[in-house]
DSSP file (Angstrom, degrees, kcal/mol; ACC not computed):
  #  RESIDUE AA STRUCTURE BP1 BP2  ACC     N-H-->O    O-->H-N    N-H-->O    O-->H-N    TCO  KAPPA ALPHA  PHI   PSI    X-CA   Y-CA   Z-CA
    1    1 A M              0   0    0      0, 0.0     3,-0.1     0, 0.0     2,-0.0   0.000 360.0 360.0 360.0 143.4   35.7   -5.4  -18.7
    2    2 A I    >   -     0   0    0      1,-0.1     3,-2.2     2,-0.1     0, 0.0  -0.337 360.0 -86.4 -63.0 140.4   34.8   -8.6  -20.7
    3    3 A N  T 3  S+     0   0    0      1,-0.3    -1,-0.1     3,-0.0     3,-0.1  -0.196 111.4   7.7 -51.9 131.9   36.9   -8.9  -23.9
    4    4 A K  T 3  S+     0   0    0      1,-0.3     2,-0.3    -3,-0.1    -1,-0.3   0.362  91.0 133.3  74.3  -1.0   35.3   -7.1  -26.9
    5    5 A V    <   -     0   0    0     -3,-2.2     2,-0.4     2,-0.0    -1,-0.3  -0.641  37.4-170.2 -72.9 135.4   32.6   -5.4  -24.8
    6    6 A K        -     0   0    0     -2,-0.3     2,-0.5    -3,-0.1    -3,-0.0  -0.993  19.5-161.3-135.2 136.1   32.6   -1.8  -25.8
    7    7 A V        +     0   0    0     -2,-0.4    -2,-0.0     2,-0.0     0, 0.0  -0.973  19.2 176.0-115.9 124.3   30.8    1.2  -24.3
    8    8 A E        -     0   0    0     -2,-0.5     2,-0.1     0, 0.0    -2,-0.0  -0.935  32.7-108.1-127.9 149.8   30.4    4.3  -26.5
    9    9 A P        -     0   0    0      0, 0.0     2,-0.6     0, 0.0    -2,-0.0  -0.481  25.9-143.8 -71.3 147.8   28.7    7.6  -26.1
   10   10 A A        -     0   0    0     -2,-0.1     2,-0.2    20,-0.0    19,-0.1  -0.963  20.4-126.8-113.5 113.7   25.5    8.1  -28.0
   11   11 A K        -     0   0    0     -2,-0.6    17,-2.5    16,-0.1     2,-0.4  -0.396  25.7-169.2 -67.2 128.9   25.1   11.7  -29.3
   12   12 A K  E     -A   27   0A   0     15,-0.2     2,-0.4    -2,-0.2    15,-0.2  -0.979   2.8-171.6-121.3 133.8   21.9   13.4  -28.3
   13   13 A V  E     -A   26   0A   0     13,-3.1    13,-2.6    -2,-0.4     2,-0.2  -0.987  20.0-132.7-125.6 126.1   20.8   16.8  -29.8
   14   14 A L  E     -A   25   0A   0     -2,-0.4     2,-0.3    11,-0.2    11,-0.3  -0.499  24.8-146.1 -70.8 147.1   17.8   18.8  -28.7
   15   15 A T  E     -A   24   0A   0      9,-2.3     8,-2.3    -2,-0.2     9,-0.8  -0.861  11.5-163.6-118.5 154.9   15.6   20.0  -31.5
   16   16 A Y  E     -A   22   0A   0     -2,-0.3     6,-0.2     6,-0.3     2,-0.1  -0.951  16.4-123.8-136.2 150.2   13.6   23.3  -31.8
   17   17 A D    >   -     0   0    0      4,-2.6     3,-2.1    -2,-0.3    32,-0.1  -0.274  48.4 -84.8 -83.6 179.2   10.8   24.6  -34.0
   18   18 A L  T 3  S+     0   0    0      1,-0.3    -1,-0.1     2,-0.1    -2,-0.0   0.728 129.6  55.1 -62.6 -22.8   11.0   27.8  -36.0
   19   19 A S  T 3  S-     0   0    0      2,-0.1    -1,-0.3     3,-0.0     3,-0.1   0.490 121.1-106.1 -86.0  -4.5   10.0   29.9  -33.0
   20   20 A G  S <  S+     0   0    0     -3,-2.1     2,-0.3     1,-0.3    -2,-0.1   0.495  73.2 141.6  93.2   4.5   12.9   28.5  -30.9
   21   21 A K        -     0   0    0      1,-0.1    -4,-2.6     2,-0.0    -1,-0.3  -0.631  59.5-109.5 -80.4 135.3   10.6   26.3  -28.7
   22   22 A E  E     +A   16   0A   0     -2,-0.3    -6,-0.3    -6,-0.2     3,-0.1  -0.439  39.5 173.3 -63.1 132.3   12.0   22.9  -27.9
   23   23 A N  E     -     0   0A   0     -8,-2.3    21,-1.8     1,-0.2     2,-0.3   0.191  54.5 -64.6-128.4  15.7   10.1   20.1  -29.7
   24   24 A G  E     -AB  15  43A   0     -9,-0.8    -9,-2.3    19,-0.2     2,-0.3  -0.984  55.0 -91.4 142.3-150.5   12.0   17.0  -29.0
   25   25 A F  E     -AB  14  42A   0     17,-1.5    17,-3.3    -2,-0.3     2,-0.4  -0.969  12.0-135.2-157.0 168.9   15.4   15.5  -29.6
   26   26 A L  E     -AB  13  41A   0    -13,-2.6   -13,-3.1    -2,-0.3     2,-0.4  -0.997  19.9-170.4-130.9 138.4   17.5   13.3  -32.0
   27   27 A I  E     -AB  12  40A   0     13,-2.6    13,-2.7    -2,-0.4     2,-0.6  -0.996  23.4-127.9-132.7 131.9   19.8   10.6  -30.7
   28   28 A E  E     + B   0  39A   0    -17,-2.5    11,-0.3    -2,-0.4     3,-0.1  -0.659  27.1 179.7 -76.2 119.3   22.3    8.6  -32.8
   29   29 A L  E     +     0   0A   0      9,-2.3     2,-0.4    -2,-0.6    10,-0.2   0.928  64.1  15.5 -87.4 -51.5   21.7    4.9  -32.2
   30   30 A F  E     - B   0  38A   0      8,-1.8     7,-2.3     2,-0.0     8,-1.5  -0.984  66.7-169.3-131.9 137.8   24.3    3.2  -34.3
   31   31 A K  E     - B   0  36A   0     -2,-0.4     2,-0.3     5,-0.3     5,-0.2  -0.861  19.5-161.9-124.3 156.1   27.5    4.5  -36.0
   32   32 A D  E >  S- B   0  35A   0      3,-2.7     3,-1.7    -2,-0.3     2,-0.4  -0.824  76.7 -58.9-131.0  90.9   30.0    3.3  -38.5
   33   33 A G  T 3  S-     0   0    0     -2,-0.3    -1,-0.0     1,-0.3     0, 0.0  -0.597 121.5 -16.2  66.9-124.4   32.9    5.7  -38.0
   34   34 A E  T 3  S+     0   0    0     -2,-0.4    -1,-0.3    -3,-0.1     2,-0.2   0.638 121.2  93.9 -84.7 -15.6   31.5    9.2  -38.6
   35   35 A K  E <  S-B   32   0A   0     -3,-1.7    -3,-2.7    85,-0.1     2,-0.6  -0.539  70.6-136.2 -84.8 142.6   28.4    7.9  -40.4
   36   36 A T  E     -BC  31 119A   0     83,-2.2    83,-2.0    -5,-0.2    -5,-0.3  -0.876  18.6-178.1-101.0 121.3   25.1    7.3  -38.6
   37   37 A I  E    S+     0   0A   0     -7,-2.3     2,-0.3    -2,-0.6    -6,-0.2   0.830  71.9   9.3 -84.7 -35.9   23.4    4.1  -39.5
   38   38 A A  E     +B   30   0A   0     -8,-1.5    -9,-2.3    76,-0.2    -8,-1.8  -0.997  65.1 175.5-148.6 140.8   20.3    4.5  -37.3
   39   39 A Y  E     -BD  28 113A   0     74,-2.1    74,-2.8    -2,-0.3     2,-0.5  -0.965  22.5-131.5-142.3 162.1   18.9    7.3  -35.2
   40   40 A L  E     -BD  27 112A   0    -13,-2.7   -13,-2.6    -2,-0.3     2,-0.5  -0.949  13.7-161.1-115.3 131.9   15.8    8.1  -33.1
   41   41 A T  E     -BD  26 111A   0     70,-3.1    70,-2.8    -2,-0.5     2,-0.4  -0.950   7.0-162.5-108.2 130.2   13.8   11.2  -33.5
   42   42 A C  E     -BD  25 110A   0    -17,-3.3   -17,-1.5    -2,-0.5     2,-0.4  -0.948   4.6-170.4-113.0 133.9   11.5   12.2  -30.6
   43   43 A A  E     -BD  24 109A   0     66,-2.3    66,-2.8    -2,-0.4   -19,-0.2  -0.986  19.7-130.2-122.7 131.8    8.7   14.7  -31.1
   44   44 A T    >   -     0   0    0    -21,-1.8     3,-2.4    -2,-0.4    59,-0.3  -0.359  51.2 -68.1 -73.4 160.0    6.7   16.2  -28.2
   45   45 A P  T 3  S+     0   0    0      0, 0.0    -1,-0.2     0, 0.0    59,-0.1  -0.258 123.8   7.9 -54.9 129.1    2.9   16.1  -28.5
   46   46 A G  T 3  S+     0   0    0     57,-1.5    58,-0.1    59,-0.3     2,-0.1   0.321  96.5 141.8  82.8  -6.4    1.7   18.5  -31.2
   47   47 A A    <   -     0   0    0     -3,-2.4    56,-2.6   -24,-0.1     2,-0.4  -0.363  36.5-156.1 -72.7 146.0    5.3   19.2  -32.4
   48   48 A F  E     -G  102   0B   0     54,-0.2     2,-0.4    -3,-0.1    54,-0.2  -0.982   7.4-171.4-120.8 133.6    6.0   19.5  -36.1
   49   49 A K  E     -G  101   0B   0     52,-3.3    52,-3.7    -2,-0.4     2,-0.3  -0.993  38.9 -21.1-125.9 127.4    9.5   18.9  -37.6
   50   50 A G  E     -G  100   0B   0     -2,-0.4    50,-0.2    50,-0.2     2,-0.1  -0.881  11.3-151.8 134.3-165.2   10.3   19.8  -41.2
   51   51 A Y  E     +     0   0B   0     48,-0.7    79,-2.4    -2,-0.3     2,-0.3   0.669  61.6 119.9 -82.9 146.7    9.9   20.4  -44.1
   52   52 A H  E     -GH  99 129B   0     47,-1.8    47,-2.9    77,-0.3     2,-0.3  -0.980  38.7-152.0-159.1 163.2   13.1   19.2  -45.6
   53   53 A L  E     - H   0 128B   0     75,-2.2    75,-2.3    -2,-0.3     2,-0.5  -0.937  16.4-128.5-135.3 165.2   14.4   16.7  -48.2
   54   54 A H  E     - H   0 127B   0     -2,-0.3    42,-2.6     3,-0.3    43,-0.2  -0.964   6.1-159.8-115.8 127.0   17.6   14.8  -48.6
   55   55 A R  S    S+     0   0    0     71,-3.1    -1,-0.1    -2,-0.5    72,-0.1   0.776  93.3  20.8 -72.5 -28.2   19.4   15.0  -51.9
   56   56 A V  S    S+     0   0    0     70,-0.3     2,-0.3     1,-0.1    39,-0.2   0.735 112.5  69.3-113.5 -32.9   21.4   11.8  -51.3
   57   57 A R        -     0   0    0     69,-0.2    -3,-0.3    37,-0.1    39,-0.3  -0.712  56.3-151.5-104.6 140.5   19.6    9.7  -48.7
   58   58 A A  B     -L  116   0C   0     58,-2.9    58,-2.1    -2,-0.3     2,-0.4  -0.666  24.2-129.8 -89.3 158.8   16.4    7.8  -48.5
   59   59 A A  E     -E   93   0A   0     34,-2.7    34,-2.9    -2,-0.3     2,-0.4  -0.897  15.8-167.6-112.2 145.8   14.6    7.5  -45.2
   60   60 A R  E     -E   92   0A   0     -2,-0.4    54,-2.0    32,-0.2     2,-0.3  -0.912  20.9-170.3-131.6 102.5   13.3    4.3  -43.7
   61   61 A Y  E     +EF  91 113A   0     30,-2.9    30,-2.1    -2,-0.4     2,-0.3  -0.688  18.5 175.3-103.0 146.3   11.0    5.1  -40.7
   62   62 A V  E     -EF  90 112A   0     50,-1.8    50,-3.2    -2,-0.3     2,-0.6  -0.954  23.9-140.8-141.5 127.8    9.4    2.9  -38.0
   63   63 A C  E     + F   0 111A   0     26,-0.6    48,-0.2    -2,-0.3    26,-0.2  -0.795  23.7 172.1 -90.4 125.7    7.4    4.5  -35.2
   64   64 A I  E     +     0   0A   0     46,-2.3     2,-0.3    -2,-0.6    47,-0.1   0.489  66.8  28.1-112.2  -6.8    8.1    2.7  -31.8
   65   65 A K  E    S- F   0 110A   0     45,-1.2    45,-2.4    42,-0.0    -1,-0.3  -0.948 111.6 -13.7-154.3 134.7    6.2    5.0  -29.5
   66   66 A G  S    S-     0   0    0     -2,-0.3    19,-2.4    43,-0.2    20,-0.4  -0.401  87.4 -62.5  80.6-152.3    3.2    7.3  -29.9
   67   67 A K  E     -I   84   0B   0     40,-0.3    37,-1.4    17,-0.2    38,-0.8  -0.984  44.3-171.9-145.8 126.2    1.7    8.4  -33.3
   68   68 A M  E     -IJ  83 103B   0     15,-3.1    15,-3.1    -2,-0.4     2,-0.6  -0.949  16.8-147.2-123.8 140.0    3.2   10.4  -36.1
   69   69 A K  E     -IJ  82 102B   0     33,-3.3    33,-2.5    -2,-0.4     2,-0.6  -0.930  15.8-157.0-100.4 124.4    1.9   11.9  -39.3
   70   70 A I  E     -IJ  81 101B   0     11,-3.7    11,-2.3    -2,-0.6     2,-0.5  -0.916   8.3-160.8-104.9 120.0    4.5   11.8  -42.0
   71   71 A I  E     -IJ  80 100B   0     29,-2.9    29,-2.2    -2,-0.6     2,-0.3  -0.887  11.4-178.3-107.3 124.0    3.7   14.5  -44.7
   72   72 A L  E     -IJ  79  99B   0      7,-3.3     7,-2.8    -2,-0.5     2,-0.5  -0.857  22.1-148.7-118.2 152.4    5.2   14.2  -48.1
   73   73 A Y  E     -I   78   0B   0     25,-1.6     2,-0.6    -2,-0.3     5,-0.2  -0.966  21.5-179.4-120.5 112.4    5.1   16.3  -51.2
   74   74 A V  E >  S-I   77   0B   0      3,-3.0     3,-1.8    -2,-0.5    23,-0.1  -0.951  71.2 -20.9-116.6 116.1    5.4   14.1  -54.3
   75   75 A N  T 3  S-     0   0    0     -2,-0.6    -1,-0.2     1,-0.3     3,-0.1   0.893 129.5 -50.3  52.1  42.6    5.3   15.9  -57.7
   76   76 A G  T 3  S+     0   0    0      1,-0.2     2,-0.4    -3,-0.1    -1,-0.3   0.461 116.8 113.8  79.8   1.0    3.6   18.8  -56.1
   77   77 A K  E <   -I   74   0B   0     -3,-1.8    -3,-3.0     2,-0.0     2,-0.3  -0.890  65.3-124.5-111.8 138.4    0.9   16.8  -54.4
   78   78 A R  E     -I   73   0B   0     -2,-0.4     2,-0.4    -5,-0.2    -5,-0.2  -0.589  29.1-178.9 -79.2 135.5    0.6   16.4  -50.6
   79   79 A E  E     -I   72   0B   0     -7,-2.8    -7,-3.3    -2,-0.3     2,-0.4  -1.000   8.0-159.0-135.7 134.8    0.5   12.8  -49.3
   80   80 A E  E     -I   71   0B   0     -2,-0.4     2,-0.4    -9,-0.2    -9,-0.2  -0.917   7.9-174.9-120.7 141.7    0.1   11.8  -45.7
   81   81 A H  E     -I   70   0B   0    -11,-2.3   -11,-3.7    -2,-0.4     2,-0.5  -0.998  15.6-144.4-133.4 136.9    1.0    8.5  -43.9
   82   82 A I  E     -I   69   0B   0     -2,-0.4     2,-0.4   -13,-0.2   -13,-0.2  -0.900  14.6-171.2-101.3 124.9    0.2    7.7  -40.2
   83   83 A L  E     +I   68   0B   0    -15,-3.1   -15,-3.1    -2,-0.5     2,-0.3  -0.956  10.4 176.1-114.4 136.6    2.8    5.7  -38.3
   84   84 A S  E >   -IK  67  87B   0      3,-0.6     3,-1.0    -2,-0.4   -17,-0.2  -0.998  40.0-136.1-143.9 141.6    1.9    4.3  -34.9
   85   85 A A  T 3  S+     0   0    0    -19,-2.4   -18,-0.1    -2,-0.3    -1,-0.1   0.750 108.6  60.7 -66.0 -22.5    3.5    2.1  -32.3
   86   86 A N  T 3  S+     0   0    0    -20,-0.4    -1,-0.2     1,-0.3   -19,-0.1   0.699 117.7  28.1 -76.4 -19.3    0.1    0.4  -31.9
   87   87 A N  B <  S-K   84   0B   0     -3,-1.0    -3,-0.6   -24,-0.1    -1,-0.3  -0.609  90.7-152.5-138.9  73.9    0.2   -0.7  -35.5
   88   88 A P        +     0   0    0      0, 0.0     2,-0.3     0, 0.0    -3,-0.1  -0.243  27.5 156.2 -60.1 127.9    3.9   -1.0  -36.4
   89   89 A T        -     0   0    0    -26,-0.2   -26,-0.6    -5,-0.1     2,-0.4  -0.949  36.5-123.5-142.8 161.2    4.7   -0.4  -40.1
   90   90 A R  E     -E   62   0A   0     -2,-0.3     2,-0.5   -28,-0.1   -28,-0.2  -0.889  18.6-160.7-108.1 140.0    7.7    0.7  -42.1
   91   91 A L  E     -E   61   0A   0    -30,-2.1   -30,-2.9    -2,-0.4     2,-0.5  -0.985   1.8-159.6-124.6 124.8    7.7    3.7  -44.4
   92   92 A Y  E     -E   60   0A   0     -2,-0.5   -32,-0.2   -32,-0.2    -2,-0.0  -0.885   7.2-172.0-102.0 128.8   10.3    4.1  -47.1
   93   93 A I  E     -E   59   0A   0    -34,-2.9   -34,-2.7    -2,-0.5     4,-0.1  -0.973  18.0-136.9-122.0 114.8   10.8    7.6  -48.5
   94   94 A P    >   -     0   0    0      0, 0.0     3,-0.7     0, 0.0   -40,-0.2  -0.155  35.3 -84.3 -64.3 163.5   13.1    8.0  -51.5
   95   95 A K  T 3  S+     0   0    0      1,-0.2   -40,-0.2   -39,-0.2   -37,-0.1  -0.259 111.4  36.0 -60.8 157.2   15.6   10.9  -51.8
   96   96 A N  T 3  S+     0   0    0    -42,-2.6    -1,-0.2   -39,-0.3   -41,-0.1   0.712  82.7 125.3  69.9  25.1   14.4   14.2  -53.0
   97   97 A V    <   -     0   0    0     -3,-0.7   -43,-0.2   -43,-0.2    -1,-0.2  -0.949  63.4-126.3-114.3 111.9   10.9   14.0  -51.4
   98   98 A P        -     0   0    0      0, 0.0   -25,-1.6     0, 0.0     2,-0.4  -0.350  36.7-169.1 -57.6 132.6   10.1   17.0  -49.1
   99   99 A T  E     -GJ  52  72B   0    -47,-2.9   -47,-1.8   -27,-0.2   -48,-0.7  -0.961  19.1-176.0-132.8 140.1    9.1   15.5  -45.7
  100  100 A G  E     -GJ  50  71B   0    -29,-2.2   -29,-2.9    -2,-0.4     2,-0.4  -0.981  12.9-150.7-130.6 148.2    7.5   16.8  -42.5
  101  101 A L  E     -GJ  49  70B   0    -52,-3.7   -52,-3.3    -2,-0.3     2,-0.4  -0.971  13.7-178.0-120.4 130.4    6.9   15.0  -39.3
  102  102 A E  E     -GJ  48  69B   0    -33,-2.5   -33,-3.3    -2,-0.4     2,-0.8  -0.986  24.5-137.5-132.8 127.0    4.0   15.8  -36.9
  103  103 A N  E     + J   0  68B   0    -56,-2.6   -57,-1.5    -2,-0.4   -35,-0.2  -0.715  25.4 174.8 -78.8 109.7    3.3   14.2  -33.5
  104  104 A I        +     0   0    0    -37,-1.4   -36,-0.2    -2,-0.8    -1,-0.1   0.260  50.4  84.5-102.0  12.1   -0.5   13.7  -33.6
  105  105 A G  S    S-     0   0    0    -38,-0.8   -59,-0.3     2,-0.3     4,-0.1  -0.347  84.6-112.0-102.9-172.8   -0.7   11.8  -30.3
  106  106 A S  S    S+     0   0    0     -2,-0.1     2,-0.3   -61,-0.1     3,-0.0   0.353  94.9  49.3-103.3   3.1   -0.9   12.7  -26.7
  107  107 A E  S    S-     0   0    0    -63,-0.1   -40,-0.3   -40,-0.1    -2,-0.3  -0.851 104.2 -68.8-131.8 169.4    2.6   11.4  -25.7
  108  108 A D        -     0   0    0     -2,-0.3     2,-0.4   -63,-0.1   -64,-0.2  -0.295  50.8-141.2 -53.5 141.1    6.1   11.8  -27.0
  109  109 A A  E     -D   43   0A   0    -66,-2.8   -66,-2.3   -43,-0.1     2,-0.5  -0.927  10.0-156.4-110.8 136.1    6.4   10.0  -30.4
  110  110 A W  E     -DF  42  65A   0    -45,-2.4   -46,-2.3    -2,-0.4   -45,-1.2  -0.957   9.6-175.3-114.7 123.9    9.6    8.1  -31.2
  111  111 A L  E     -DF  41  63A   0    -70,-2.8   -70,-3.1    -2,-0.5     2,-0.4  -0.977  11.0-153.4-120.4 123.7   10.5    7.5  -34.8
  112  112 A I  E     -DF  40  62A   0    -50,-3.2   -50,-1.8    -2,-0.5     2,-0.4  -0.803  11.3-164.7 -95.9 138.3   13.6    5.3  -35.8
  113  113 A N  E     -DF  39  61A   0    -74,-2.8   -74,-2.1    -2,-0.4   -52,-0.2  -0.987  16.3-170.0-125.9 132.1   15.2    6.1  -39.1
  114  114 A F        -     0   0    0    -54,-2.0   -76,-0.2    -2,-0.4   -77,-0.1  -0.773  27.2-153.4-114.8  82.6   17.7    3.8  -40.9
  115  115 A P        -     0   0    0      0, 0.0   -56,-0.2     0, 0.0     4,-0.1  -0.175  13.6-116.2 -63.2 150.1   18.8    6.2  -43.7
  116  116 A E  B    S+L   58   0C   0    -58,-2.1   -58,-2.9     2,-0.1     2,-0.2  -0.942 104.3  20.5-132.9 108.4   20.1    4.7  -46.9
  117  117 A P  S    S-     0   0    0      0, 0.0     3,-0.1     0, 0.0   -59,-0.1   0.599 116.1 -97.5 -73.3 174.9   23.0    5.4  -47.3
  118  118 A A        -     0   0    0     -2,-0.2   -81,-0.2     1,-0.1     2,-0.1  -0.220  48.7 -86.9 -59.5 149.5   24.0    6.2  -43.7
  119  119 A Y  B     -C   36   0A   0    -83,-2.0   -83,-2.2    -4,-0.1    -1,-0.1  -0.397  43.0-163.4 -60.5 129.1   24.0    9.8  -42.7
  120  120 A D    >   -     0   0    0    -85,-0.2     3,-1.9    -2,-0.1   -85,-0.1  -0.953  12.3-159.6-119.0 109.7   27.4   11.4  -43.5
  121  121 A P  T 3  S+     0   0    0      0, 0.0    -1,-0.1     0, 0.0   -86,-0.1   0.656  89.5  66.6 -65.5 -12.6   28.1   14.7  -41.7
  122  122 A N  T 3  S+     0   0    0      2,-0.1     2,-1.0     1,-0.0   -87,-0.0   0.592  75.8  95.9 -84.3  -8.9   30.7   15.6  -44.3
  123  123 A L    X   -     0   0    0     -3,-1.9     3,-0.7     2,-0.0     2,-0.3  -0.719  65.1-160.5 -81.4 104.6   28.1   15.9  -47.1
  124  124 A K  T 3  S+     0   0    0     -2,-1.0    -2,-0.1     1,-0.2     0, 0.0  -0.646  70.3  16.1 -86.2 139.8   27.3   19.6  -47.2
  125  125 A G  T 3  S+     0   0    0     -2,-0.3    -1,-0.2     2,-0.1   -70,-0.1   0.576  85.0 123.3  79.6   7.0   24.1   20.8  -48.8
  126  126 A E    <   +     0   0    0     -3,-0.7   -71,-3.1   -72,-0.1     2,-0.5   0.825  64.9  58.8 -73.3 -32.5   22.6   17.3  -48.7
  127  127 A Q  E     -H   54   0B   0    -73,-0.2     2,-0.5    -4,-0.2   -73,-0.2  -0.860  68.9-167.1-100.4 131.7   19.6   18.5  -46.7
  128  128 A V  E     -H   53   0B   0    -75,-2.3   -75,-2.2    -2,-0.5     2,-0.3  -0.981   9.9-148.1-120.3 126.6   17.3   21.2  -48.1
  129  129 A D  E     -H   52   0B   0     -2,-0.5     2,-0.3   -77,-0.2   -77,-0.3  -0.658  14.1-169.6 -94.7 148.9   14.8   23.0  -46.0
  130  130 A F        -     0   0    0    -79,-2.4     2,-0.2    -2,-0.3     3,-0.0  -0.934  17.5-130.9-133.6 156.4   11.4   24.3  -47.1
  131  131 A T     >  -     0   0    0     -2,-0.3     4,-1.7     1,-0.1     5,-0.1  -0.669  31.8-113.9 -96.9 162.1    8.6   26.5  -45.8
  132  132 A Q  H  > S+     0   0    0     -2,-0.2     4,-2.9     1,-0.2     5,-0.2   0.888 118.4  56.3 -61.0 -38.4    4.9   25.5  -46.0
  133  133 A E  H  > S+     0   0    0      1,-0.2     4,-2.2     2,-0.2     6,-0.3   0.890 104.2  51.2 -62.5 -40.3    4.4   28.4  -48.4
  134  134 A E  H  >>S+     0   0    0      2,-0.2     6,-1.8     1,-0.2     4,-0.9   0.878 113.3  45.9 -64.1 -37.1    7.1   27.1  -50.8
  135  135 A L  H  <5S+     0   0    0     -4,-1.7     3,-0.4     2,-0.2    -2,-0.2   0.936 113.1  48.5 -71.3 -45.5    5.5   23.7  -50.8
  136  136 A D  H  <5S+     0   0    0     -4,-2.9    -2,-0.2     1,-0.2    -1,-0.2   0.863 117.0  42.1 -63.1 -36.4    1.9   25.0  -51.3
  137  137 A S  H  <5S-     0   0    0     -4,-2.2    -1,-0.2    -5,-0.2    -2,-0.2   0.620 108.6-119.5 -87.5 -13.2    3.0   27.3  -54.2
  138  138 A G  T ><5S+     0   0    0     -4,-0.9     3,-1.5    -3,-0.4     4,-0.3   0.461  77.4 126.2  86.8   0.2    5.3   24.8  -55.9
  139  139 A E  G > < +     0   0    0     -5,-0.7     3,-1.7    -6,-0.3     4,-0.4   0.783  58.9  73.0 -63.5 -25.9    8.2   27.2  -55.4
  140  140 A Y  G >> S+     0   0    0     -6,-1.8     3,-1.5     1,-0.3     4,-0.5   0.787  81.2  71.9 -60.2 -26.0   10.1   24.3  -53.8
  141  141 A L  G X4 S+     0   0    0     -3,-1.5     3,-0.9    -7,-0.3    -1,-0.3   0.807  88.5  62.4 -62.1 -28.1   10.5   22.7  -57.2
  142  142 A K  G <4 S+     0   0    0     -3,-1.7    -1,-0.3    -4,-0.3    -2,-0.2   0.742  98.7  55.8 -68.1 -22.0   13.0   25.4  -58.1
  143  143 A K  G <4        0   0    0     -3,-1.5    -1,-0.2    -4,-0.4    -2,-0.2   0.590 360.0 360.0 -84.5 -11.4   15.3   24.2  -55.3
  144  144 A L    <<        0   0    0     -3,-0.9    -1,-0.2    -4,-0.5    -2,-0.2   0.494 360.0 360.0 -79.5 360.0   15.5   20.7  -56.6
């Protein structure tokens, strides 16, 4: 092998909705030791992933295939953003913002995230999950 060329495995994890149905996958793209610098989330057509927030990390999303609706809850108000491979844009989401991802297209949607700081698997309790009911009622604010 050519000097300094390196081949590394890229971890891929299948994802499932609340009913246990497969709804896509997540693959680690770039690592720095144990930390993940960039990853790709795939959602199948019609799939929803979320709701959750990160206590430590901000998200930086770019959609490179398909069309995704990013649903945020900011100060108790719902806010939606459409990301599409046909109209590439970047979306920055600060930490502590409940987020859901929905594939609103007819093909798999691929969303790249460059979290800030990088994802650290050793941080326990960094991700907080929510139900739609908690978000609609404002109960999620008690978890912050």
